[in-house]
C-alpha positions as CSV (number, residue, x, y, z in Angstrom):
1,M,19.0,11.6,7.0
2,E,18.3,15.4,6.3
3,I,14.6,16.7,5.8
4,K,14.2,20.5,4.6
5,G,10.9,22.1,5.4
6,R,9.0,25.1,6.8
7,N,9.3,25.2,10.7
8,L,5.5,25.8,11.4
9,I,6.3,27.7,14.6
10,E,8.9,30.0,13.5
11,G,7.4,30.1,9.6
12,V,10.8,29.9,8.2
13,P,12.6,26.9,6.2
14,K,14.6,24.5,8.3
15,T,16.8,21.4,7.8
16,I,16.6,18.8,10.6
17,T,18.5,15.2,10.7
18,I,16.2,12.3,11.5
19,D,17.1,8.7,11.9
20,D,15.2,5.5,10.7
21,S,13.5,5.0,14.1
22,E,11.9,8.4,14.1
23,I,10.2,7.6,10.7
24,R,9.2,4.2,11.8
25,E,7.4,5.9,14.7
26,S,5.9,8.4,12.4
27,L,4.4,5.8,10.4
28,G,3.3,3.2,12.8
29,E,-0.1,4.5,13.1
30,C,-0.6,4.6,9.4
31,I,0.8,1.2,9.0
32,A,-1.6,-0.2,11.8
33,V,-4.6,1.4,9.9
34,I,-3.3,-0.5,6.6
35,M,-2.9,-3.7,8.4
36,N,-6.5,-3.4,9.6
37,A,-8.0,-2.6,6.4
38,I,-6.3,-5.5,5.1
39,R,-7.5,-7.9,7.7
40,V,-11.3,-6.2,7.3
41,A,-10.8,-6.8,3.2
42,L,-9.8,-10.5,3.6
43,E,-12.7,-11.3,6.2
44,R,-15.0,-9.8,3.5
45,T,-13.8,-11.6,0.4
46,P,-15.9,-14.3,-1.2
47,P,-14.7,-18.0,-0.3
48,E,-13.9,-18.2,-4.5
49,L,-11.4,-15.2,-4.1
50,S,-10.0,-16.1,-0.8
51,A,-8.9,-19.5,-2.5
52,D,-7.0,-17.4,-5.3
53,I,-5.4,-15.0,-2.9
54,S,-3.9,-18.0,-0.9
55,D,-2.4,-19.3,-4.0
56,R,-1.3,-16.5,-5.8
57,G,-1.0,-14.0,-2.9
58,I,-1.3,-10.3,-2.3
59,V,0.7,-8.3,-5.1
60,L,1.3,-4.5,-3.3
61,T,1.1,-1.7,-5.9
62,G,1.4,2.3,-5.8
63,G,3.9,4.3,-3.5
64,G,2.9,2.6,-0.4
65,A,4.6,-0.6,-1.6
66,L,8.1,1.2,-1.6
67,I,7.8,1.4,2.3
68,K,10.6,-1.0,3.3
69,N,9.8,-4.2,4.8
70,L,5.7,-3.4,4.2
71,D,5.4,-6.6,2.5
72,K,7.1,-8.6,4.9
73,R,4.7,-7.3,7.7
74,I,1.8,-8.1,5.6
75,R,3.2,-11.7,5.0
76,E,3.9,-12.3,8.8
77,E,0.6,-11.1,10.0
78,T,-1.4,-12.8,7.3
79,G,0.2,-15.5,6.4
80,L,-0.2,-15.1,2.8
81,P,2.5,-14.7,-0.1
82,V,3.1,-11.0,-0.6
83,S,5.1,-9.5,-3.5
84,V,5.7,-6.1,-4.7
85,A,4.6,-5.0,-8.4
86,D,7.8,-4.6,-10.6
87,D,7.1,-0.9,-11.2
88,P,4.3,0.0,-8.1
89,L,4.4,3.9,-9.2
90,A,3.5,3.0,-12.7
91,S,1.1,0.0,-12.3
92,V,-1.6,1.7,-10.6
93,V,-1.8,4.4,-13.8
94,L,-1.2,1.3,-16.0
95,G,-3.9,-0.8,-14.7
96,T,-6.4,1.9,-14.7
97,G,-5.6,2.8,-18.4
98,K,-6.6,-0.9,-19.2
99,M,-9.8,-0.7,-17.7
100,L,-10.8,2.3,-18.9
101,S,-9.5,1.0,-22.7
102,D,-11.8,-2.1,-22.0
103,F,-15.4,-1.3,-21.9
104,R,-16.3,-4.8,-21.3
105,L,-13.9,-5.1,-18.2
106,L,-15.6,-1.3,-16.9
107,R,-19.0,-2.8,-17.1
108,K,-18.2,-5.8,-14.7
109,I,-17.7,-3.3,-12.1
110,K,-20.3,-3.2,-9.4
111,I,-20.9,0.4,-8.1
112,D,-23.0,0.5,-4.9
C-alpha cells in the first residue's frame, strides 16, 4: 500500500510503501486500549444490561468498526457475540439525530 504525506524531517511531500504488518503494529497499542475500555465497561455494566448484552451482543459503530477483524478480536476476548452495524459511518450520526429529535429519550440521559 502506498502512503502519501509530508516527511516531518525533510518537510517535503513523500510517498512510501508499507505492508499490512506495519499497519497492524502501528495500531496494536490503540487496539489494546480499546480492548481494555471494553473490559472496564463490561465490568461496570449493571446485571440487567449484562443479560441483554449476553443475548444480543455488541454492535460496533463508527469508523473504528471498519478496522479489519476487530469484531473477531472482541468476540475472542469477551466471549460475546459481536457484529458490525450495516452502515457504521452513518449509524453514529443517525442515532444522535434520533436522540436529539426525541426529547423523551434525551431526558433519560444521566449526566454526572
